[in-house]
Phi, psi and omega in degrees: 000321182297316181292326177294320177296321178296318180299315180297320180296315184290318187285333188244343183280134173221164177293340182293340176297324182274323185220079180299129179067027185303317181293318178296320179294323177298314179297321179297313180295321179299311181295314180299313184294315180294321179296317179298310184295313183295315181293319178299316180296315182293311183294320179292324177294316179292320179295331176289336181262332183231141181261007181265122184298323183297325178294316179296318181296315179298318178296318180295318180294320179298315179294320182299312181290314180296318180293321180296316179295313182297314181293320179296316179293322179295318179294319178297313181296320180295313181294322179292319178298318178296318180296316180295322178295318178300315181298319179293322181288322180288329174295319179295319181294319180292326176294319179294322178297321181288322185274323183228066184299323182293320179294318179292325177295323178293326176295319176298317179300316180296321180299313184278339171293322178292340177277356177105001178277149182201165174065212183300325180297318178301316181293325176295319178297315179300316180297320180295313183294313186280357178284344180234113183304322180293314178299318181300310181293324179297319178297317180296320179295321182280311187280323183271319186254349174082019178281143177244194183288347184294342181291344180275354181289144180288126177301322180295317179296320179297315179297316180294320180298313180295315182297312182291318179293326175298316180300315180293318179296321183290343179292324187304314180286340185274320186306318181303331181287350174287339185242334184230134180271157175297152004275347179299326180301327179297316181295316180295316178298319180297316180296316180297316183292319180298319179297315180291321177301317178297317180296318179294316179298318179294324180293335179300335183294350175297333179243346181260340180063022176273164174302131186296323183291324180292315179296320178296317180293322178296317178297319177298316183298319179298313180296318180295318180297316180296317181292322181298319180295311183289325177294319177298319178296319179294318179296321178296318178298318181295318181293323178290323179293320179293324179286000000 
């Protein structure tokens, strides 16, 4: 009965049971949060130096487009590099299983002995895993090298998710300047951005399981700190230019 329960657990259990779409949600949160913080910092800094709304809007749009492209390409390159590395490692692992099966079987034995299995049950587990080369290599990739299900994610989808979410996040600080000019626009933009930052931070708890209010406040604090630095720099530039 124990080995049958183990087979069912191994063959059907995945991390997606605990966090469906975890990688996509991670990319979405990354893009939204970075877009909000970067756009808020740029627009508040420019608004501190210039009182013309059109200048702030142009700076915000430039940052929004450039940041979305840069973040999307970076996410794509990172995901592709990870996928290629995984493919090279699994080819190497399957080659080792084919060339030195006894040594690889002993590695499996050591892994599950360290998990507390012993005796006939341990041998049944080893026989079950090593009876299927794909299962065998998958176990080695996960248990020996630490790879998870995220390696199956599409690099293109990851890049698009980060890029588009960055674009959407970066809109929040820019939109108020379409209706309100600085310096009032700074306050309106700040309120809108802080609210969205809190919402994005709270939404992260869908995959982090942290208290939503704490995550929201931390996200707000990061955005406010970044904006304060760039706004201060912009205000300093404006005062020196006026002087």
